Structures are given as C-alpha cells and as structure tokens.
VMD Tcl script that draws the C-alpha trace (Angstrom):
set ca {
  {48.71 -113.94 258.05}
  {45.54 -112.84 259.84}
  {46.29 -115.57 262.40}
  {49.70 -113.98 263.01}
  {48.06 -110.60 263.52}
  {45.49 -112.03 265.91}
  {48.24 -113.80 267.82}
  {50.11 -110.51 267.98}
  {47.13 -108.72 269.46}
  {46.37 -111.55 271.84}
  {49.88 -110.88 273.15}
  {49.08 -107.18 273.31}
  {45.94 -107.86 275.31}
  {47.83 -110.14 277.69}
  {50.55 -107.53 278.08}
  {47.99 -104.79 278.88}
  {46.11 -107.06 281.28}
  {49.33 -107.83 283.12}
  {50.10 -104.14 283.36}
  {46.67 -103.35 284.79}
  {46.64 -106.26 287.24}
  {49.98 -105.45 288.90}
  {49.72 -102.01 290.54}
  {48.94 -103.47 293.95}
  {52.40 -105.06 293.93}
  {54.13 -101.99 292.58}
  {56.81 -100.38 294.65}
  {57.37 -97.26 292.55}
  {55.33 -95.03 290.27}
  {56.68 -92.25 288.16}
  {56.19 -89.94 285.24}
  {58.26 -87.52 283.22}
  {57.69 -85.09 280.41}
  {59.68 -82.88 278.09}
  {59.88 -81.45 274.65}
  {61.71 -79.27 272.21}
  {61.05 -76.62 269.57}
  {63.01 -75.35 266.56}
  {62.57 -72.10 264.67}
  {64.54 -71.51 261.46}
  {64.85 -68.61 259.07}
  {66.39 -68.95 255.59}
  {67.88 -67.09 252.69}
  {67.44 -69.19 249.53}
  {69.02 -69.02 246.11}
  {67.63 -71.77 243.87}
  {66.98 -72.06 240.15}
  {63.61 -70.66 239.07}
  {61.18 -71.51 236.30}
  {61.03 -68.48 233.99}
  {57.96 -66.43 234.83}
  {57.32 -68.31 238.09}
  {60.02 -67.29 240.57}
  {60.20 -69.01 243.95}
  {60.70 -67.12 247.19}
  {64.23 -66.20 248.21}
  {63.49 -66.46 251.92}
  {61.64 -68.95 254.10}
  {60.77 -70.10 257.60}
  {60.25 -73.44 259.32}
  {59.09 -74.34 262.81}
  {58.31 -77.48 264.77}
  {57.56 -78.40 268.37}
  {57.30 -81.80 270.02}
  {55.90 -82.51 273.49}
  {56.31 -85.92 275.09}
  {55.11 -87.57 278.28}
  {55.64 -90.92 279.98}
  {54.02 -92.71 282.92}
  {55.54 -95.84 284.43}
  {55.23 -98.30 287.27}
  {58.07 -100.47 288.61}
  {56.91 -103.75 290.13}
  {58.42 -105.54 293.09}
  {60.29 -107.94 290.80}
  {61.94 -105.01 289.00}
  {59.84 -105.12 285.83}
  {59.02 -101.64 284.51}
  {55.73 -101.11 282.68}
  {54.88 -97.83 281.03}
  {53.20 -95.80 278.34}
  {54.66 -92.97 276.27}
  {53.06 -90.46 273.92}
  {54.46 -87.62 271.84}
  {52.61 -84.82 270.02}
  {54.00 -82.79 267.14}
  {53.23 -79.35 265.75}
  {54.93 -78.51 262.45}
  {54.90 -76.03 259.62}
  {54.84 -77.39 256.06}
  {58.60 -76.83 255.76}
  {59.23 -78.99 258.86}
  {57.48 -82.15 257.66}
  {60.10 -83.36 255.20}
  {61.14 -86.43 257.21}
  {57.58 -87.44 258.21}
  {56.09 -90.63 256.82}
  {52.97 -90.71 254.61}
  {51.13 -93.39 256.54}
  {47.41 -93.05 257.22}
  {45.68 -93.95 260.48}
  {46.35 -91.91 263.62}
  {45.75 -88.13 263.74}
  {48.61 -86.15 262.20}
  {49.26 -84.39 265.51}
  {50.03 -87.73 267.22}
  {53.70 -88.49 266.61}
  {54.22 -91.55 268.80}
  {52.16 -93.67 271.17}
  {53.24 -96.99 272.64}
  {53.24 -99.13 275.76}
  {56.34 -100.97 276.92}
  {57.77 -103.37 279.42}
  {61.44 -103.78 280.30}
  {63.63 -105.79 282.63}
  {67.02 -107.48 282.56}
  {65.75 -109.55 279.60}
  {65.41 -106.42 277.46}
  {62.52 -104.24 276.35}
  {59.27 -104.94 274.50}
  {57.19 -102.10 273.08}
  {53.89 -102.10 271.20}
  {52.46 -99.11 269.35}
  {53.31 -96.32 266.92}
  {57.06 -95.80 266.81}
  {60.07 -96.12 264.52}
  {61.17 -99.62 263.55}
  {64.14 -101.55 264.86}
  {66.34 -100.77 261.84}
  {66.16 -97.03 262.55}
  {66.02 -96.92 266.36}
  {69.69 -97.57 267.09}
  {71.10 -96.53 263.73}
  {74.44 -94.70 263.80}
  {74.95 -91.97 261.21}
  {77.16 -88.98 260.44}
  {77.71 -86.64 263.40}
  {75.70 -83.42 263.08}
  {75.50 -80.00 264.69}
  {71.81 -79.20 264.14}
  {69.22 -81.96 264.31}
  {66.67 -79.95 262.32}
  {68.90 -78.49 259.60}
  {71.08 -81.19 258.10}
  {71.57 -82.58 254.60}
  {71.07 -86.25 255.56}
  {67.45 -86.76 256.68}
  {66.63 -83.06 256.99}
  {63.76 -82.18 259.33}
  {63.55 -78.57 258.07}
  {63.74 -78.38 254.28}
  {62.87 -75.24 252.31}
  {63.83 -76.01 248.72}
  {60.62 -75.55 246.77}
  {59.22 -77.39 243.77}
  {58.90 -74.47 241.33}
  {56.10 -76.23 239.42}
  {53.74 -76.14 242.43}
  {51.70 -73.13 243.54}
  {51.88 -73.87 247.29}
  {54.96 -75.01 249.16}
  {55.98 -78.52 248.13}
  {59.43 -79.87 248.94}
  {61.67 -80.34 245.91}
  {62.15 -84.09 245.39}
  {62.66 -84.71 241.65}
  {61.73 -88.29 240.74}
  {61.28 -88.84 244.47}
  {64.95 -88.10 245.31}
  {65.11 -87.79 249.11}
  {68.57 -87.72 250.70}
  {68.41 -89.85 253.84}
  {70.50 -92.82 254.95}
  {68.23 -94.02 257.78}
  {66.18 -97.19 257.18}
  {62.73 -95.67 257.50}
  {60.43 -97.84 255.34}
  {57.94 -98.55 258.13}
  {57.93 -94.99 259.46}
  {56.01 -94.66 262.71}
  {53.43 -97.29 261.82}
  {51.97 -99.61 264.45}
  {54.43 -102.36 265.36}
  {55.78 -104.60 268.08}
  {59.49 -104.37 268.88}
  {62.04 -106.15 271.06}
  {65.37 -104.62 272.12}
  {67.90 -106.88 273.82}
  {70.09 -105.72 276.69}
  {73.47 -104.42 275.53}
  {76.10 -107.10 276.23}
  {79.83 -106.64 275.52}
  {78.80 -103.56 273.56}
  {76.29 -105.38 271.31}
  {72.53 -104.89 271.12}
  {70.04 -106.63 268.84}
  {66.70 -104.99 267.99}
  {63.89 -106.69 266.06}
  {60.46 -105.34 265.05}
  {57.37 -106.47 263.16}
  {54.81 -104.23 261.44}
  {51.70 -106.20 260.40}
  {50.03 -103.48 258.31}
  {51.11 -100.08 256.99}
  {48.91 -98.06 259.32}
  {49.30 -95.76 262.29}
  {47.03 -96.81 265.12}
  {44.79 -99.87 264.85}
  {42.42 -98.73 262.09}
  {43.51 -101.21 259.41}
  {45.35 -103.91 261.33}
  {42.44 -106.37 261.40}
  {40.13 -105.01 258.71}
  {42.68 -104.27 256.03}
  {41.53 -104.33 252.40}
  {44.67 -105.85 250.86}
  {45.14 -102.68 248.87}
  {47.06 -102.73 245.61}
  {50.84 -102.48 246.13}
  {50.62 -101.58 249.81}
  {53.51 -102.95 251.86}
  {52.77 -105.05 254.94}
  {54.39 -107.65 257.20}
  {57.55 -105.57 257.48}
  {60.28 -107.20 259.58}
  {63.32 -105.22 260.71}
  {66.56 -106.10 262.48}
  {69.39 -103.93 263.76}
  {72.68 -105.02 265.31}
  {74.55 -102.15 266.95}
  {77.87 -101.91 268.76}
  {79.07 -99.24 271.18}
  {82.36 -99.29 273.09}
  {84.80 -96.92 274.80}
  {88.52 -97.70 274.70}
  {91.52 -95.56 275.61}
  {89.66 -92.25 275.34}
  {88.02 -93.24 272.03}
  {84.29 -93.91 271.70}
  {83.28 -96.30 268.92}
  {79.85 -97.01 267.47}
  {78.60 -98.99 264.48}
  {75.43 -100.61 263.24}
  {73.99 -102.73 260.43}
  {70.28 -102.92 259.66}
  {67.95 -104.85 257.38}
  {64.28 -104.35 256.38}
  {62.02 -106.67 254.39}
  {58.30 -106.64 253.72}
  {55.52 -107.94 251.49}
  {53.51 -106.35 248.67}
  {50.11 -107.53 249.83}
  {48.36 -107.22 246.43}
  {50.72 -106.81 243.45}
  {49.44 -105.15 240.29}
  {50.85 -104.27 236.88}
  {51.96 -100.64 236.86}
  {53.62 -97.98 234.72}
  {54.98 -94.59 235.76}
  {55.82 -91.43 233.84}
  {59.42 -90.32 233.34}
  {60.44 -87.02 231.77}
  {63.61 -87.17 229.65}
  {65.19 -85.78 226.50}
  {64.23 -87.65 223.35}
  {67.12 -89.25 221.51}
  {67.99 -87.44 218.34}
  {65.91 -84.28 218.92}
  {66.84 -83.50 222.54}
  {63.24 -82.42 223.19}
  {62.07 -82.86 226.80}
  {58.97 -85.03 226.81}
  {57.13 -87.59 228.97}
  {57.78 -91.30 228.51}
  {55.78 -94.19 229.93}
  {57.93 -96.77 231.67}
  {57.92 -100.40 230.69}
  {55.20 -102.21 232.67}
  {56.35 -103.71 235.96}
  {54.96 -105.33 239.09}
  {55.98 -103.45 242.29}
  {58.23 -105.58 244.47}
  {58.38 -106.43 248.17}
  {60.16 -103.68 250.05}
  {63.78 -104.39 250.93}
  {66.45 -102.10 252.26}
  {69.67 -102.43 254.21}
  {72.36 -100.13 255.48}
  {75.23 -99.58 257.87}
  {76.98 -96.75 259.67}
  {79.87 -96.04 262.01}
  {81.16 -93.21 264.16}
  {84.27 -92.55 266.25}
  {84.74 -89.81 268.86}
  {87.87 -88.48 270.57}
  {88.64 -85.29 272.50}
  {85.67 -83.31 271.18}
  {85.98 -84.62 267.61}
  {83.43 -86.93 265.98}
  {83.86 -88.54 262.59}
  {81.40 -90.88 260.91}
  {79.24 -91.87 258.00}
  {76.42 -94.12 256.86}
  {75.13 -95.89 253.76}
  {71.73 -97.15 252.60}
  {70.50 -99.33 249.74}
  {66.73 -99.43 249.09}
  {64.26 -100.40 246.37}
  {61.93 -97.54 247.36}
  {62.18 -95.13 244.43}
  {64.12 -92.05 245.51}
  {64.67 -93.25 249.08}
  {61.74 -91.31 250.54}
  {58.80 -92.69 252.52}
  {56.50 -95.40 251.22}
  {53.35 -94.12 249.55}
  {50.05 -94.88 251.31}
  {47.43 -93.20 249.13}
  {43.73 -93.62 249.80}
  {42.70 -94.81 246.32}
  {41.39 -98.33 247.05}
  {39.74 -100.13 245.25}
  {40.32 -98.34 241.95}
  {44.06 -97.68 241.90}
  {47.43 -98.46 243.40}
  {47.83 -97.42 247.01}
  {51.62 -97.62 246.97}
  {52.61 -97.01 243.37}
  {50.39 -94.49 241.60}
  {53.50 -92.34 241.12}
  {57.25 -92.93 240.95}
  {58.19 -91.43 244.34}
  {57.82 -94.04 247.07}
  {57.04 -96.87 244.63}
  {58.84 -100.14 245.42}
  {60.63 -101.04 242.19}
  {61.45 -104.63 241.15}
  {64.68 -104.05 239.21}
  {65.96 -100.64 240.30}
  {67.42 -99.27 243.50}
  {68.48 -96.06 245.22}
  {71.81 -95.74 247.04}
  {72.56 -92.95 249.48}
  {75.63 -92.31 251.59}
  {76.81 -89.51 253.83}
  {79.77 -88.48 255.98}
  {80.41 -85.84 258.59}
  {82.93 -84.34 261.01}
  {82.15 -82.24 264.09}
  {84.20 -80.60 266.84}
  {82.83 -79.41 270.18}
  {84.61 -77.16 272.65}
  {82.86 -75.47 275.55}
  {79.55 -73.99 274.35}
  {80.70 -74.06 270.70}
  {80.22 -76.75 268.08}
  {81.43 -76.82 264.47}
  {80.62 -79.31 261.73}
  {80.75 -80.18 258.04}
  {78.63 -82.80 256.26}
  {78.30 -84.31 252.80}
  {75.66 -86.60 251.28}
  {75.18 -88.27 247.90}
  {72.22 -89.99 246.22}
  {71.95 -92.06 243.04}
  {68.52 -93.34 241.97}
  {67.94 -95.81 239.15}
  {64.79 -94.97 237.20}
  {62.54 -97.58 235.55}
  {63.41 -98.48 231.96}
  {61.37 -97.06 229.07}
  {61.28 -97.21 225.28}
  {62.49 -94.22 223.29}
  {61.18 -94.94 219.81}
  {60.27 -98.46 218.81}
  {63.36 -100.38 219.82}
  {65.65 -98.30 222.07}
  {65.39 -99.10 225.77}
  {66.78 -96.43 228.07}
  {67.68 -96.77 231.74}
  {68.45 -93.37 233.28}
  {69.31 -92.06 236.74}
  {68.48 -89.19 239.07}
  {71.37 -87.92 241.17}
  {71.73 -85.46 244.03}
  {74.55 -84.19 246.23}
  {74.56 -81.85 249.22}
  {77.06 -80.44 251.68}
  {76.90 -78.02 254.56}
  {78.88 -76.21 257.22}
  {77.34 -75.33 260.57}
  {78.29 -73.49 263.75}
  {76.33 -74.00 266.96}
  {76.43 -72.15 270.29}
  {74.75 -73.05 273.58}
  {73.40 -69.83 275.09}
  {72.00 -71.49 278.19}
  {70.79 -74.87 279.33}
  {68.17 -75.85 276.75}
  {68.72 -72.82 274.49}
  {70.93 -73.13 271.38}
  {71.50 -71.15 268.19}
  {72.88 -72.40 264.87}
  {74.20 -70.64 261.82}
  {74.84 -72.60 258.66}
  {75.18 -72.85 254.89}
  {73.99 -75.65 252.59}
  {74.57 -76.33 248.91}
  {72.45 -78.73 246.86}
  {72.91 -80.05 243.35}
  {70.31 -82.16 241.54}
  {71.00 -83.76 238.15}
  {68.17 -85.60 236.40}
  {67.30 -87.01 232.97}
  {66.15 -83.70 231.48}
  {69.11 -81.69 232.79}
  {66.90 -78.65 233.28}
  {64.30 -76.88 235.41}
  {61.51 -75.49 233.21}
  {57.74 -75.31 233.09}
  {57.77 -78.69 231.28}
  {59.88 -80.61 233.82}
  {62.23 -79.79 236.67}
  {64.70 -82.44 237.84}
  {67.98 -80.52 237.82}
  {69.02 -77.46 239.80}
  {71.63 -75.84 242.01}
  {70.60 -74.24 245.28}
  {72.29 -72.35 248.10}
  {70.69 -72.02 251.52}
  {71.78 -69.95 254.51}
  {69.98 -70.51 257.81}
  {69.72 -69.19 261.35}
  {68.05 -71.54 263.83}
  {67.05 -71.23 267.47}
  {66.35 -74.40 269.44}
  {64.68 -74.82 272.82}
  {64.34 -77.96 274.92}
  {62.90 -78.85 278.33}
  {63.40 -80.08 280.93}
}
mol new
graphics top color blue
foreach p $ca { graphics top sphere $p radius 0.5 }
foreach p [lrange $ca 0 end-1] q [lrange $ca 1 end] { graphics top cylinder $p $q radius 0.2 }
display resetview
C-alpha cells in the first residue's frame, strides 16, 4: 500500500513539474476570487433537562473566501490551483469533518489540470461521491434539515455549545465519509448527459502530514475509493438530474471494541448504561442515490443514503494513538460491522422573480450495536430522527439575500427521554432569520 501511495505522489510531482515547466508556452493566464457569508439568528424551543435549561435564542455565522490562479497552455490544457479559507462560529461547523492535518481555517486546497479528456485534481477537497451528488432542492444552503451548515440544537448535557446528535444521529444524505481529506480525483467530460467521477484517498488526513508516515492507527479508515455516476439532461422544458454514488475503504488496524449504550432496563424500566457486545470495527462502506426534476420555476427531488458509519455523521479521527482507538472510542462516527444507518430526504421549491419558497423533509434510522440486558437477553435497538421545514427567500440585490424559515425536529432513542442521566429523545422547534452575502 505504501508503494501505491509513493506512486500516487510520484504522479503528483510529475504533474507539478509539468505545470511549472510550461509557462513559456502559455497563451493565457488568469485568476478569479469570490466568497460568501451567512448570518443567522434563531428562536429555539427544545426540551430541557430539569435544572439545566438551554438557551431559547441563538446565532450562527460563517464566511468563506476562495481564490484561483490558472494558466491555459497552447494545446488548450488548463493548469491551476485553488484555495478556500473558512471562518465559522461553533454553530456553523455542523457539516465539517473531524479530520486532522491542515489548519482548521484552511477549507480546501488543490491543484488541477483539465482538457477535453476531463479533469484531474490533487489536494484537500470533497470526494467523488459527494462532488456531483444530486439532492433535495433547497431555499437556504446554510439552514436546511438535510446536511445543515448552521445547526443550533444544543446538547443539554454539555456546558458549552455542542450540537445535539444523540447516539451520533446526524441527518445528511450526502456521501461524506472522506470529508475534505487529501485525495486525487478524476472527473470525466459529460457525454450524452453522463459524467463519471472517481477519487482515491490514501490516508485520513488533511494535507500531507500523515500520508507517508502514518502510524496505522487503530480503527482509522484509509484507502477510501469513491465513484459517482451522474446524469443531467434538458427535454421539452423539463430539467432532469440523477446520481448514484459508492464509497469503500479499509480499516487499517482493526481492534476489538465495545461502546456504551443508554437504554431502559427490561422489567424495571430504569434508564442505565449498557456495554455493547464486543465487535471489530468494519471497513467503511456507504452508497446512495438522488434525483431532481425542474419545470417552470418548480423543483422536486430527493435523495437516500445507506452507511455503516454510526449515526451517519463524519468519521472519527481522534488523536489517541498508540493507546486507544482513533476511529471508534465512541459510538458516533464508529464504523460498525453489523449495523447501518439509513437516511432519506425530499423537497419541493418554487421560484418566481426575487422570491423563492420551499418545504423539505428528512428521516433517519440508526441501528445500534447489540447488548445483553441481564444474562441471556440480547437487545438490538434503534435511534430515529425526523425533521421538516418551510422556508421563504427573497433576493434584495445581486449577492444579497434574506431567508425566513421554520424547522421542526423529533428525536426518538432507546431511553425515550431527555434527562440528566441520558438524552436521546426530544422535540424541538426552530425559527430563523438569515442574511446571505456573496461576491463577486
């Protein structure tokens, strides 16, 4: 496997050398830049733990700035580099990965080359399975129930703000196992509406820090391959889009693990912690599909995801080597061998002039690891979550938009309660007002 990685970086070096050796034959240079910012205010009504009430208002903010420099050679090949920085409040980091390596402020950084044959990119970016994914239509990119960027529901058992994700439950249908880790990706040209994207991530790291000198950490995922086949076509005033994606990886150093699950004891109904049956974390595997259709201002679509990452959130990448499990020292983000999480969502939007209206729904069902209740009773429970929202958007001016919306969440876990002992079940209502800016 190290030979594959060295071959990969030999290709990287050759690619960079070619880029640096060609400027004399270049016929065009260029650069561009841009960015966006979102500011959201919230009114929140969620279940509290008695004696430890959570706030009934909140705020979230994020800003991203990107830049790109490119050179187009005489033969038409375009070579370039792109970087993106991010600035986020705690409430705006919900969709971020948990991968170590590059500075947190660095969102993306990659070099690329493209021509009629397609596009090759190398660096920190999303994987192929996510890049051209097609999901439910939305009004606000930041405030949505499927893969929310701004998320203000609070874990009432934590003193500082921590997003509420009971048993790791994270409602998102995008295939995001590899996050923005370092990878090499190829995107084919789109022919008869079809495009094929493939990517390879050698090591779960952002930047190059662990690619060669990795420690084979316990239960860390590596060698992640992704593929995405997407289709886009316009016909008779209708616009169609669909995709199917697949992700597979490798647990580079499996270990025997257990995790803690809170549930009600059979017979007594007392909420208490149980230790799961021992298991060996699996190789990551997830797949999904989505479709969307648009006509005369209307968009209708949905998406579905199946994953063995507990709860559907990001992979864990904890710095505990060599004493503990890097990827499975807790349930959330652990890659389970016999259990899966399924998430699906649907949405409808309508746009007319500067106005946009939309409704969305999402559903999650997570299988929890089995455990013994008593000496002989094996239990296999689930964590579930649903969410829906309605949103209105208005474009004030070019690059300036406002959104007003309402979201409702329902979580239903093994304990059926939210108390100082355990909190996996709650209802929450959220109203938000968001202002979005973009340039150029």
